[in-house]
N, C-alpha and C positions, 0 to 999 in steps of 0.2 A: 659223554654228555651227561649233565645232571638229570636225575629222574624228575618227571613231572609230578609234583605234589601240590594239588590245587589249593589246599587249605593254607599252605605256606605262602604261595604266590598271592592269594587273594587278600590275606591279612596285611601283607606288605603294601599292596597298592591302595587298599582302602584307607590305610593310615596316611599315605602320602597325598591322596586326593583330598582328604579332609584338611590336612595341614595347608595345602595350597589353595583351598576354597575353589577348586577347579570348576565346579558347576554353578557358581553364583551368576545369576543374570546381571547384565551390565545396565546400569541406569542411563548411561550416556554411551551410545554406540552408533556408528554409521550403518550397522547391519540391520536388515529388516527384523522386526520382532516376531516371535512365535510363542504363544501361550498354550502350553500343553498341561492339562490338569486331570488328575484322578478324582473320582468321588472319594472324599477323605473318609477314613474308617471310624467305626465306633470302637474305642479302645477297651474291649471287654477283657476279662481276666484270662480268657482262653488263648490269647495271642493270635498272631496271623495264622491263616490256613493257606493251603496251596492255591485256593481260588483267588485270594488276594494277590498272590505272587503272579498269577497269570496276567491279570490286568495291569499290574504295576510294571511287570517286565515289558509288556507291549508298549506302554507309553515311554518307558526308559529307552528301549531300542529306537523308537521313533524320535525321541528327543536327541539322542546321541547322533543319529543319522542326520537330522536337520542342522545340528551344530556344525557337523562336518561339511554340510552344504552351504554354510555361511550365514546361518540365522542366529540371532541373539535370542536364546531360548529361556523362557521363564517356566520352570518346572518345580513347583513347590509342594510341600506336604504339611498337613495339619491334622487336627483331631476333633471329631464330632463328639465331644466328650460328655455333654449333658444328655439327659433322657433316660428312658426305661432300661436299656441294656446295662449301662453302668450302675444304675441304682439297684436293679434286681440282683446284680452280682454282689453288690455291697450288702444287700439284705441277706442274701444267702450265706455270706461269710461273716456277717456281724461286724464288719469293719466299715468306717465312714467312707462314703463314696469318693470324697476328695482323695483320700489315701489310696484306695484301690484303683481309682482312675489314673493317678500319677504313676503308680507302679505299673499299670497296664501300658501306659504311654511309653515308659522306659523300655518295656519289653518289645513293644511294636517298633520303636525307633532302632533298637539294637538289631532286631531281625531284618529290618529294611536295609540297614547299613551292611549287614552280613551278606546281603544279596547283591551288593555293589550298585544299588539304584542311584541314579545321578540327580538327586533332589538338591534344591537350593535351601539348605538348612538354615540359612540366615533369615529366612522368611517364615519359619515355623510358627503356627498359631494353634491355640486350643480354645474351643468355645466356652470352656468352664472357667477361664481366667477373667478376673475383673476388667483387665485391659481390653478384652474382647467384648464381654457382654455389656460393658458400658455403652458400646455402639449399637448392640442389639436393642437396648433400652431406648437409645436415642432414635432409632428407626421406628420403634413402636410409637413414640411420641410424634414423630413425623406423620405417621398414619393417623394418629388420634387428632392432631391439630388440623388435618386436611379432610376430616370426615370419613376416613377409611378404617378406623378402629372404633368399635362401639360395644356396649354391654347390653345384653338382652336376655330375657327369659325365653327358653326354648326347650323343646324335647331334644335331648342329646343322647348319643350312644354312650352307654356306661359299661365298663368292664369291671365286674366285681372282683376278679382275680388281681388286676392291676390297681384297683381302687381309684380309677380316674376316668374322665371322659375321653372320648376319641373322636377325631375328625372322621367324616364319612369315608375318606380315602384310607383310613386305618382299619376299616372293617372289611374283611374279606369273606364273602359267602356267609355273612351273619356272625362271623367269629372275629375276635381280636387278633390282629396280625401278629402280635407278640406272644400272648399266652395261649392262643388258639381256643380260648374259652368263649362261651356264649355271650353275646352282647345284648343288653336290654335297654329299654328306653326310660329316661328319667327327665323330669322337668327341672331345669336349673338355670340360674342366671350366670351367663358366661360371656367372655370376651370373644369377639369375632373380628376378622379382617374382611373388608368388602371386595373380595376377589371377583364377585359377580359384576362389578362395575367395568371389568376389563375382559369380560367373556368374549366379545367380538374380536378384540385385539389378539387375545390368546388363540383364537381360531385362525384369523387371517395371517398372522405372522409365522405360522407353521410353514408357509410357502417360502420363507426366507432361509430356512435351515437345511443342512445336509445331515439328516437323521435317518435311521432305519425306518422303512415304510411302516412296519408294525407299530413302532413307537409313536409315530405321527398319527396313525389311525387310532390308537388307544387314547391319545390326548384329545382328538376330535370327539371320540365317542364319550369320553368322560364329561366334556363340556356339554355335549348333547344338544346341539342347536336344532330346533324344530320349528317349522313355520305352521301356524294354525290361526285359530280365532278364539277370543274370549267371548263366551256367550253368557248373557244374563237371564237366569231363570227366575221369574217373579214368584215369590212365595204367596200361596193362597191366603187371602184375607190379611195381607200385610204389604207394606211398601218396601220391605227388605227384598234383596235379590241374592241369589247364589251364583257366583261367577264360576264358570267351567271353561278350562282350556281344552281344546280338542284339535287334533290334526285330521280327524275324519268327520268333518261336518257333512260329508256326503251321506252319512247314516243318520242324520238328525231326525228325519221323519219316522225312523223306527225306534227313537228314544221313548221308552215307556216308563222309566223310573230313574231317579237320581240316587247316587251313592256318595256319601260323605266319609272321609277318613275319621276314625274315632277321635282324633285330636282336633278336628275342625272346630273353630270357635263358635259356629252357629248351632252345633249339636245341642248344647244345653239350653239355648234360647227357644228352639223350635220344637223340641220333644214334647209330645202331649203328656199330661199328667199320668194318664193310665199306662203309658209306656215307659215312664221315667225309671222305674226300678230295673226293668229288663235292659234298658239301654245302659244304665250305670254299671250293671253287672258285666255286660258285654265289653264295655270300654276297659274295665278293670282287668278282664282276662286278656284282652288284646295288648295291654301294656306290658305283659309278661313275655311277649313274643319278640324276637328280633326281626329285623327287616327281611331276612332270607325266609324265615318261617312264614311271614305274612304274605310273601309274594311268590312262593313256589307254585309253579304252574300246575303240578299234579296233586297239590294238597286239597283237602276237602274245604270248599268255600263256605264261609259262615257269614251271617249278617243279622241285623235286627231292624225292625220297622220303627221309625220315630213317631208315627202317628200324624206327621205333617205332609203337606202336598205342595207341589210347585206346578207352574204352567210351562209347557214346552213352547219356546218362542217361535217355532216354525209351524207345528201342527195345532197349537193352542189347546192341546189335550192336557188333562189333569195327570200329574205324575206323582206317585208315592215316593217319599224320601226315606232311604234306608241308610244304615251305617254298616260298612264292611271293612275289615282290617286289611284286605289286599289293596285298598286305596291308601296311598301314603300322603301325609300332610306336607312332606318336603318335596313333592313333585307337582308341577302345575299349580293348581289352586287348592289341592286337597279335596277336590270334588270332581265327579265324572257323570255324564249322562250315560245311562246303561241301555243297551239294545241287543237285538238278536244276533248282531254281527261281531260280537266280542265274546270269546270263549268263556272268560271268567263271569261276565254278566249273564251269559246264557245259562251257565251251570247254576248260578245263584238263583235265577228266576225259576228254573225248573225245580229246584229244591224247595222253594217257598211259594210255588204257584203264583208267581208274579206274571201278569199278562205280558206277552211279547208280540211283536209284529215285524215283518221283514220289509226292507226297502231296497235290497240289492238282489238282482237276479244273476246267477252264474250262466255262462254260455252253455254248459252241459245240461241238456234237458232232463236227463235222469237225476242228476244232482239237484236240479231246480225243484223237482217234485218233493224231494226230501226236505229241502230248505223251506219251501213255502208251507209245508205241513209241520214245520218246527221239529222235525226229527233230528236234524243236525244243525250245527252252527256253521255259517259261511262267513269267515272273517276277511276274505280276500276282496279285491276290487271287482266291480261288476257293472250292470246296467240298472239304473234307478227305476223302481216301481213304487207305487203307493206314496209318491213324493210330489203330488200336485203338479205344478207347471214344469217340474224338473224331470218328470218321467221320460225315459228313453235316453237320457244323457249317460255318458260313462262316468265312473267315479271321479276321474281326473277333471273332466269338464264340469261336473256338478260341484266340486269343491270350490272352484272359482266363482261360479254363478250364484250358488247359495250364499257364499260369504259376502258377495256384493249386495245381494238382496237383504240379508240380515243386518248389514251395516246401514243400508238405507232405512230400514225399519227401526233403527236405533236399538236393536237387540243384541248387538255384538260389535267387536272391533278386531280386525286382523292384527296379529301380533307375532312376535318371535319369543319362544320359550327356551330355557336352558335347563339341562339336568344339573349343571354346576350350582352348588350352594356356597354361601359365604363360609370362610375358613374359620372353624372353631379352634382357638389357640389356647384357651385356659386348660391348665392341668392341675389336678389336686395332688400333686407330688412335690417332693422336696428338691430333687436334683435337677434344677432348671434355672433359667434367668428370671429373677423376680420381675413382675409386671410393675412398671414405675408409676403407680397410681396410689393416691391416698384419699380417704373419705373424711369429710368434715362431720361434726356431731349430728348433722341432719341427714347424713348418709349420701351427700352429693360427692361425685368423683372429681378429683383435681389432679392434673399432671404434676409430677415431682419436678421442680426446677433443675435444669441441667447442671447447676453448680453443685448439686448433691450426687451427681453421677461419679462413679458407678454406685447404684443403689444396691448395696452389698447383700448377698445371700447370707443370712444369719447362720451361726454355727451351733447355737444352743437349741437344737431341734432334734427330736426323735425322728429319724428319717424313714422309719417303717410305715407303710401306707395304712391308713385307718378309715378311709372313706371320706375324709374332709381334708382341707389343705393343711399340711403340717406347719407351714409358716404362721398359722393362726396361733400356735402354741409358743411362739418365740417371744420371750420377755424382752430380749435385747431389741428386737425389731419394733415391738410396741413402744418401748421407752424412747427409742431413736425417733420414731414418728412424732410422739407427743413433745419431745424436746425441740424439734425443728418447727412443727406446725401448730402445736397448742394442745391443751388438755381436751380429751374426748375425740381427737383425730385418730383414725385407724388406718393401718396399711392394707393394701390389697394382699390377700394371702395366697392366691393362685400363682403358679409359675407358668412360663411360656412353653408351648409345644417345642420340642427340640428342632422341629423342622423350621422354626423361625430362625434359629441360629444358622442352620445350613442353607438358608435361602439367600444369604448375601456373602458367604465366606470367600467366594471367588473374587469379590471386590477387594477384600482386606488384604489378600496376598499381593496386590499391586502396591500396597503402601502400609506394611504391617506394623511399623513403629510410630505411625502418626498419632500424636496425642491430642490433636486439635480437630480432626475430622475422621470419619470412618475410612476415608481415602481421599486424597486430593484429586481435583479434576485433572491436573497435569499428569499424575501417575496413572489414573484410569484411562486417559486419552492415549498414554504411551502403551499400555498393556492390554486393555480390554477392547472388544469382548474376547472370551476364551476361544482360541482357534480350534483346539481338539480336546474333547472331553470323553473320558472313558469310565464306564461303570456298568454295574449289573442291570439287566433288563427289568428287575423287580422294582426299579425306581421310575418306571414308565409314567406313572401318574403322580405319585406323592411329591418327591423332591423336585422333579423337573417342572411341574406345574407351579409350585410355590416360588421357585427361583425365577421363573419367567414373570410371574406376577410382581415380585419385588423389582425386577428390572424395569417393568413397564411403569410402575409407580414412580421410580426414580427418574425415568425419562420424562414422564409427564410433568414432574416438578422441577425439571431442569438440572438435575444432578449428573446425569450421564447422557451421552449423545448417541446411544445405540438402544435398540428395542429388544434384542434377543441376547441372552447371556452366553449361549454355547452354539457357535456356528456349525461345528461338525461334532457329531456324537456317534460313538461306537460302543457296542456292548461286547464284553467277553463272555464266552460260554461257561458252563459249569464244569469243574473238574470233579468227576465222580470217583468213587472208591474203586479198588481193583475188582470188586465183585459187581460193579456196574450200578450199585445203589448210591444214593446221595450220602456224602460223608456225614457221620453223626457220632457224637461221643457215646450215645446210648448203644449204637451198633458196634462200637469198637473198631471202626474202619477209617478213622481220620488219619490222614498223612500229615505229619508235622514237618513244616519246611526246615526247622532246625535240624532234625534228624537226617533229612535228605541232603542238606548242605554239608553236614558233618561227614556223611558217608561218601558223597559223590562230588562235592564242590559246588559252589554257587553257579559257576559258568555252565556246568552240566545240567543243573536244575532249570536254569533260565532257558537254555537251548531246548531241553526236553519239552517244557511246557509250550514252547512256540512251535516245535516240530510235530507234535503228536496229532495235530489236525488244524483245520481252519479256526481262526481266533474266536469266531462267534458260535462255534459248535460245542455241544456238550461232548466230553470225551473221558474215558476212564483212565485213571493212573495205572501205569504198567512198569513195574520195577525192572523187568527184563529190558524194556526199551531204554530206560534211563542208563542202564549199564552199557548199552550200545552207544549212547551219546558220549559217555565218559571215554569209551575206547576211541571214538572218533577224535576227541580232543587229544588223547595220547598220541594218536597217529599224526595229528597236526603238529604237536610238539616235536616229534622226531623228524618232521620234514625240514627243520632248520639245519639239519646235518647235510642236506643236499645243496644248500645255497653256495654258489660259487660266483664271486664277483667277476665281471667280464664275460660270463657265460652267455652265449647266444641261444635263446630258446627256440624250439621247433615252431613252425608256423601253426601246427595243430594246437599246441599248448597256448600260444598267443591268442588264437581264435577262441578257445574255451574260456580263457581269462576275460577277454573283452566281452564275450557273450554274458559271462557271469556278472560283470560290472553293469551291463545294460539291464539284465533281468533283475538283479538285486535292487537297482534304483527304481525300476518301475513297480516291482512287487511291494517294496517297503513303503512306497508312497500310498499304497492302498491296504496296508496292514496284512498283506499276504506273506507272513513271515515263514510259514511252513514251506512254501515253495522256494523262498530265498535260501533257506537252510539246505534244502534238497540240492539246489544248484551249487552251493558252496561245497557240499560233499562230492558232487561230480567233479568240481574243479580240483579239490584236494586229491581225489583218486587219480586224476590225470597227472598231477605232479608226482604222485607216488610211482607212476609208471616210468618216469624219467630217471636217468642215472644221476643227473644234477639239474638244478634250476637256477635262474639268475636272481640276483638280489632285487632287481626291479619287479619281477613277477611275484616274488615272495612278499615284498613290501606292499604291493597292491592287494594281495590276498589277505594279509594281516589287517589292512585298513578295512576291507570288506567284513572281516570277522569281528572287528572291534565293537560295534554296537550290540552284538549278540553275546559275545563272551569277552567282556571288557578287561578282565584280569589277565587271562592268558595272552590276549592281544597286546596288552601293555608290556608284559614281560618279554614277549617275542620282539616287540618294537625296540625296547630298551637294549636287548641283546644285539640288535643291529647297529648299536652305537648312537642312537638318537637320544638327545638330552631332553627334548620336549615330549609331552604326553602324546600318545597316538590319538587321543580324543580331542586334540586341538588341531589335528591335521585336516587337510582338504579331502573330501570324498573323491576317489579316483574317477577319471573320465575315460570312456571307451572311445576307441578310434573306429569310425564307421568304415574306413577303408579296410581295416583288418577284418571287419565283420562282413564284407561283401561276399555273398554266397557262402557265408560261414555256417549256415544252418541247413538242416535237412528235416523235412516233414515226414515223420514216421507214423503210420496208421497203427493204432492200438485197438486190438479186438479182444472180446471175451466170447469164447465158443463160436468164433467165426463172424461175429457181428461187430461192426465198428462202434466203439464206445468213447473214443477220445483220439485226439491228434497231438503228438509230441513234436515240438519244434526244438531240435537239439543240435549241438555243434557237429559240423562235418567230421567224419572219422570217429564218431562216438562209439565206444566199445559196447558189445552186446550186454555185458553185465550192468553197464550204466543205463542202457535202455530199459533193461529189466527192472532196475531199481526205480527208475522214473515211473514206469507203468504201475508197479506195485504200490507206489506212494500216491498215485492219482486218485482223487476223491471219486471221480466218475467210474474208474475201473473198480475200485473197492466196493462201490454201490452195487455194481452188477455181479461181482464175485460173491456178495452176500455172506461174507465171513468164511467162505470155503477156501481150502488150500488148492493151489494149482496141481492138476494131474500131470500136465506137461506144458512146456512153453516152446512155441515154434517161432524162430526169428529169421526173417529175410533181410540181410544187411542193408541198412539205409532206407528200407521201404516199409516193412511190416513186422509187427510182433503180435502173435495170437496166443492168448492164455486159455487153456482148456481146463475147465473145472467140473 
């Protein structure tokens, strides 16, 4: 028999699959549709890493499995090619981003094909192409014409390293998510999308999706819905009021001073002349801090008195108005009433000798003595005191009663507030979709007519960041604008945040060659929404929130008939380096998939990444383990020597096969690929114990193997004399009668305590039970990385691992 050489087998079948267009989705098919999508990659110069391979292999296995189950599968791939990663790489190399991006895409595409991933390449898209960003610009104008895109002056997050503004979601712990440099505040005029108009829908529709619980929770937390009341505090000697949003109106009677954010528009108006210099200096110092520095719980609180006073709408007492930078302009109204029951307020008052009083009593009498003497802050809920007619009520009761009373008094209005802020989409960078707006000589904004789309990104621009928009230096863009619109007209120089491009790409895959629409309604009705979406958990807020927003806008305007873009979402875990650390070029521990494929073969790499642990878990790369996977494939290759036509298989082998079919179908439907592979190994071991096996059993096994190791399965299928691809065959069915009493439940123990139950085929061998136990996540957790001292096995009943 010819030796198994994976590289030879794999190149042969990759070429044939491409020639046949084997994985193209069918526009007209009686089969049910299934849209399986990966979060498309940023094509940076470093190429794919093994983390990409994990997620892409998972969706490939699932797509192949579902095709064999009779689905018409759409499984496309494209490139999120605009934005900072590609531009930063171009800056580093000194080569134009268009050239470096196209080169990176070529590398990514070649690497993906080398892995045998079954993408429909006829639908390939790239966000950097005019054919694509023409429709990004069209969607911008759709927002603009419907009042959902606007330009406004606002304090924005500025990264001096990237020389551009960032959306709130791109600031992580006060740092730029890309450069990790400190983010500061700047006041600039920028373009925004009104995502806040859809805050309620973005919360409620999370009930419609099958997503990881942590991702749903993070989305809800970011939107940050809170029920409260807007209170009006009358300025002393003025008709002006300061609006304050609070969720803790139960503490209003202990409110002894007001605090404004440094950016609050009333600060300049109300500050007394004798305080003006001090307030101005404080605001200047605050502007140098990022949001994290301003809001850290344990940082020293600072503030400055404005010299102005307001009236507490409940107690009618006079309240000094302060400015403190831990209050943020972009949350609530940018103003808070301060009291003894908030730790930050308490600390500030103690520091500057601002009077305090308490209005909540804790149940603990010892604690109450300290609270009423202002020795400690009590921020929890309690029983009201010093609160007029509301004394004796609990915090929960008082919130409702006080809110009703203040509304009747005309001093407030119950409302709902959100943490979510409108999406800032302007970027002062070159490599992005140009914003399709021009300005007349008077400075008024006008949308560019669609007949001029795509509004091309100019090429006569120095793409290195300078702190202002590079497109402002383009002579070609300036001349183009004046030629079309008239002398004195100027183009918008900012480009769009790359997340705008990725907020609708899943729609374009349904109709990628359409020159008249971003996608036809017919095509979207056929394919959308996405049935299964796979990507990293780091996109919990950014991309997912924006894509959901786009979908809701298009639904509201009648372009799509669904409200959520991704029905089922799954996250792959991180592949760590062999040393257990995150892979990093600087640490020299990155595993290049090219090297792994060249050494072990694509099928071995695919199987290894799926077998090493549950899909969603982080797990380290282990070279010894991938060697073991390659040996498994070599043993499978040799099994074809045992095939005898007309052979009648043993009842035990038939039971094991049918159990494998059953378990594989169930586990693959839930992305439990590691347990499926484990069962395939058990089945192959059982076949190895036989002197010969029937062609029927062998064919079924090859079909089960096909989604995981598509190349070797195709070769083995062809060797059986089949002319058609194994990947066009029907997934095998198990016979329930063969499975009757086919399994045995074996108790798995660690140090004598039950930690798992194994349901395995009758007659299973001891070594197979051992293998199952040692691959069990539950058993591994209790072994805590230790090696077994001994293993005790009671056939068909119990296996105890002593560590």
